[in-house]
C-alpha positions in Angstrom: 36.2 105.6 17.6 36.4 108.8 19.8 37.3 111.8 17.6 38.3 115.2 18.8 37.9 117.7 16.0 39.4 121.3 16.6 38.4 124.1 14.3 36.0 126.9 13.5 32.3 125.8 13.7 29.7 127.6 12.0 27.0 126.5 9.4 28.6 124.7 6.4 32.3 125.3 7.8 34.9 122.6 7.0 35.1 121.7 10.6 31.4 121.3 10.9 31.1 119.1 7.9 33.7 116.7 9.3 32.4 116.6 12.8 28.8 115.9 11.8 29.8 113.3 9.2 32.0 111.5 11.7 28.9 111.4 14.1 26.7 110.1 11.2 29.3 107.4 10.6 28.7 106.3 14.3 31.7 107.7 16.0 31.6 109.7 19.3 32.9 113.2 18.5 34.0 116.1 20.4 34.2 119.6 18.7 36.5 122.1 20.2 36.2 125.8 19.0 39.8 127.0 18.6 39.1 130.6 18.0 35.5 131.4 19.1 36.3 135.1 19.7 36.6 135.7 16.0 33.1 135.4 15.2 31.8 137.9 17.6 34.3 140.7 16.7 34.5 143.1 13.8 37.5 142.9 11.6 39.6 145.5 13.2 39.5 143.4 16.6 40.0 140.1 14.6 43.1 141.6 12.9 44.3 143.1 16.4 44.2 139.7 18.0 45.6 137.9 15.0 48.7 140.4 15.2 48.9 140.3 19.0 49.3 136.4 19.0 51.9 136.4 16.3 53.8 139.1 18.2 53.5 137.1 21.5 53.4 133.6 20.8 53.5 132.5 24.4 50.2 133.9 25.0 48.9 132.0 22.2 50.4 128.8 23.5 48.9 129.4 26.9 45.6 129.8 25.4 46.0 126.6 23.2 46.7 124.6 26.2 43.0 124.5 27.1 42.9 121.9 24.1 45.3 119.7 26.0 43.2 119.6 29.1 40.0 118.8 27.0 41.8 116.1 25.0 43.1 114.5 28.2 39.5 114.2 29.6 38.0 113.0 26.5 40.7 110.5 25.6 40.2 110.5 21.9 41.5 107.8 19.4 42.1 110.6 16.9 42.6 114.5 17.1 41.9 116.1 13.8 42.8 119.6 12.9 40.8 120.8 9.8 42.9 123.9 9.6 46.5 125.1 9.7 46.7 123.5 13.1 48.2 124.5 16.4 51.6 125.4 17.4 54.2 122.6 17.3 54.8 122.9 21.1 50.9 122.1 21.6 51.1 119.2 19.2 54.0 117.7 21.1 52.1 118.0 24.4 49.0 116.4 22.9 51.3 113.5 21.7 52.9 113.0 25.1 49.7 113.4 27.2 47.1 111.7 25.2 48.7 108.9 23.0 46.2 109.9 20.3 46.8 109.8 16.6 47.2 113.5 15.3 46.3 114.6 11.9 45.7 117.9 9.9 43.5 118.5 7.1 44.3 121.7 5.3 41.4 123.0 3.3 42.8 126.1 1.9 45.1 127.5 -0.9 48.9 127.2 -0.7 49.1 131.1 -0.5 47.4 131.0 2.9 49.6 128.9 4.9 50.7 131.8 7.1 53.2 130.8 9.8 53.4 127.2 8.6 53.1 125.8 11.9 51.6 122.6 10.5 54.8 121.9 8.5 56.7 122.2 11.8 54.5 119.9 14.0 54.7 116.2 14.5 51.6 114.8 13.1 51.0 111.2 12.2 49.6 112.6 8.9 49.0 115.6 6.8 46.1 115.8 4.3 46.0 118.4 1.5 43.3 119.1 -1.0 45.7 120.3 -3.5 47.9 117.4 -4.9 50.7 119.8 -5.7 51.0 120.6 -2.0 50.9 116.9 -0.9 53.5 115.9 -3.4 55.8 118.7 -2.8 55.8 118.3 1.0 56.0 114.6 0.8 59.0 114.8 -1.4 60.9 117.7 0.1 60.2 117.5 3.6 59.6 113.9 4.0 56.5 114.1 5.8 53.7 111.5 5.8 51.5 114.0 3.4 48.5 112.7 1.3 46.2 114.1 -1.2 42.6 114.3 0.0 40.1 116.7 -1.6 37.0 118.2 0.1 33.6 116.9 -0.7 29.9 117.4 -0.3 28.0 116.8 2.9 25.4 114.0 2.2 22.8 115.8 4.4 23.2 119.4 3.5 24.4 119.6 -0.1 21.4 118.0 -1.8 18.6 118.7 -4.3 15.8 120.7 -2.5 12.2 121.4 -3.8 11.8 125.1 -4.5 8.8 127.1 -3.6 7.5 130.0 -5.4 9.0 132.4 -2.9 12.4 130.6 -3.2 12.2 131.1 -6.9 11.5 134.8 -6.5 14.4 135.3 -4.0 17.0 132.9 -5.5 16.0 132.7 -9.2 18.6 134.1 -11.7 20.6 133.2 -14.8 24.0 133.0 -12.9 25.0 132.9 -9.3 27.9 132.2 -7.1 28.5 132.1 -3.3 32.1 133.4 -2.4 34.4 135.8 -0.8 35.2 138.7 -3.1 38.6 140.2 -4.2 39.9 141.7 -7.3 40.9 138.6 -9.2 37.3 137.2 -8.9 35.6 140.5 -9.5 37.4 141.1 -12.7 36.3 137.6 -14.0 32.9 138.4 -12.9 32.7 141.9 -14.5 32.1 140.3 -18.0 28.7 139.4 -16.5 27.7 142.7 -15.0 24.9 143.2 -17.5 23.5 139.7 -16.8 20.9 138.3 -14.4 23.6 137.7 -11.7 23.4 137.2 -7.8 26.6 136.8 -5.8 25.9 135.4 -2.3 28.3 136.2 0.7 29.1 138.9 3.3 32.7 139.6 2.4 32.7 142.4 0.0 35.5 144.8 1.1 34.4 148.5 1.2 37.7 149.5 -0.8 36.9 147.1 -3.8 35.5 149.2 -6.7 33.7 147.0 -9.2 30.5 147.0 -11.1 29.6 143.5 -9.7 29.0 145.5 -6.4 25.3 145.9 -7.4 24.9 142.0 -7.9 26.0 141.4 -4.2 23.3 141.8 -1.7 25.5 140.9 1.2 23.6 137.9 2.2 25.4 134.8 3.5 23.8 131.5 2.5 24.3 128.2 4.2 22.5 124.7 4.6 19.1 124.7 2.8 19.5 128.3 1.7 22.5 127.5 -0.1 20.9 124.5 -1.7 18.0 126.6 -2.8 20.3 129.4 -4.3 22.2 126.8 -6.5 19.2 125.0 -7.6 17.3 128.2 -8.5 20.0 129.4 -10.8 20.4 128.3 -14.2 24.2 128.3 -14.0 26.6 128.4 -10.9 29.9 130.1 -11.8 32.9 128.4 -9.8 35.9 131.0 -10.3 38.5 129.3 -8.2 41.3 131.1 -6.2 44.5 131.8 -8.1 46.2 129.9 -5.4 44.5 126.7 -6.3 47.6 125.2 -8.0 46.4 121.6 -9.0 43.5 121.1 -6.7 39.9 122.2 -6.6 37.7 124.1 -4.1 34.8 122.8 -1.9 32.3 124.7 -4.0 32.9 122.2 -6.9 31.5 119.4 -4.7 28.8 121.5 -3.0 27.3 122.7 -6.3 27.5 119.1 -7.7 26.0 117.7 -4.4 23.1 120.1 -4.6 22.3 119.0 -8.1 23.1 122.3 -9.9 24.7 122.9 -13.1 28.2 124.7 -12.8 30.9 126.1 -15.0 34.3 125.7 -13.1 37.7 126.9 -13.5 39.8 124.1 -15.0 42.5 122.5 -12.7 44.8 119.6 -13.4 43.1 117.5 -10.5 39.8 118.2 -11.9 39.5 115.2 -14.4 40.3 112.6 -11.7 37.2 113.9 -9.8 34.6 114.6 -12.6 34.6 114.0 -16.4 35.1 117.5 -17.9 32.2 118.5 -20.2 30.1 115.6 -19.3 29.7 116.2 -15.4 31.5 119.6 -14.9 31.8 122.1 -17.6 35.0 123.8 -17.4 36.8 126.9 -18.7 40.4 128.2 -19.1 39.9 131.8 -20.1 37.4 134.6 -19.5 36.6 134.6 -23.2 35.9 130.7 -22.9 33.9 131.2 -19.8 31.6 133.8 -21.4 31.2 131.7 -24.6 30.1 128.7 -22.3 27.7 130.8 -20.3 25.9 132.1 -23.4 25.8 128.8 -24.9 24.4 126.8 -21.9 21.9 129.7 -21.0 20.3 128.7 -24.4 20.5 124.9 -24.0 18.6 124.0 -20.7 18.1 120.3 -21.6 21.9 119.8 -21.8 22.5 121.8 -18.4 20.1 119.4 -16.9 21.7 116.3 -18.1 25.2 117.5 -17.0 24.0 118.4 -13.7 22.4 115.1 -13.1 25.5 113.2 -14.0 27.6 115.4 -11.6 24.9 114.8 -8.8 25.2 111.1 -9.1 28.9 111.0 -9.0 29.2 113.5 -6.1 27.1 111.5 -3.9 28.6 108.2 -5.0 32.2 109.1 -4.7 32.6 112.7 -3.2 30.9 112.8 0.2 32.7 113.4 3.4 31.9 109.9 4.4 34.1 108.5 1.4 36.9 111.2 2.5 36.9 110.1 6.2 37.0 106.4 5.3 40.1 107.0 3.3 41.6 109.1 5.9 40.9 106.5 8.7 42.4 103.6 6.4 45.7 105.8 6.0 45.8 106.4 9.8 45.4 102.6 10.4 42.2 102.6 12.1 39.7 99.8 11.6 36.5 100.7 9.8 34.2 100.1 12.9 31.6 102.3 14.2 30.7 103.3 17.8 27.5 101.9 19.1 26.4 105.1 20.7 27.5 108.1 18.8 27.6 111.5 20.4 28.5 115.0 19.3 29.5 117.3 22.1 31.3 120.6 21.9 33.3 123.1 24.0 34.9 126.4 23.4 38.3 127.7 24.1 37.8 130.0 27.2 
């Protein structure tokens, strides 16, 4: 198959996981950076361009037409948007000019749908990581919506050998890698006196919390993320409050790295991992602290649980498995291309 993936490409990004996995499966992949400007500007300029395009959608449509030109030249079998997607007008043009199958795979919480372009566009299929979203939109809007959770990358999210320097840098009792906002900070504040390391580069200056001292402002990806998870005794997975029934990508990444985690319980979690045997869960802050204290004192149990989660993640929850299911839903035969390629272009 020839697959065009349009999204944001940076280490460990959702779009990058999809594109590299499709290539590993033998497909020829074109990656199209839909908003490369955002990675090179500070937050003020990012906000400016976001508001500008919302105020003047014709300029945004004109910019997005570069994707139509790239698609006509590449002639893909499938154009996949691992994001909220492009404007409905651009999706109509892609359908008319390429004859490709069009699909969107939304990897975010319900609260971040923004302008809801994806609900107005004419895709062949919509994929959501939250079963609540898939069920609601399929029933209420009568669109071809499906539940498809995220996964772990079979090459990046794995167990990795730690050096003495790795253990000094990443070793700790508790860790997480995440954006920071008050909801998450309030949860983590109960561990302000623990050996805690929070990885990431998105701690707002206006957020006042004692967990700030545990946030060194370091973004970890690839091998560094695997090291950070494996060097910690416990990975804390405090999911966004907008996750209704589904789970976040961190659940699969931590399991894929072979680390032990305690995750926020969600209705969709038991279908993915067996609670308390593969993933330890919590419902309240009090329960989270109780389980952290218990498992810090029981390393053998931590290891056994992490081993079971690791095996299941790589058996059932890789991006290869997710894409196989997507291709089946879209009606593609499970054949691979003889000479896979991965090329990329950026939106000028």
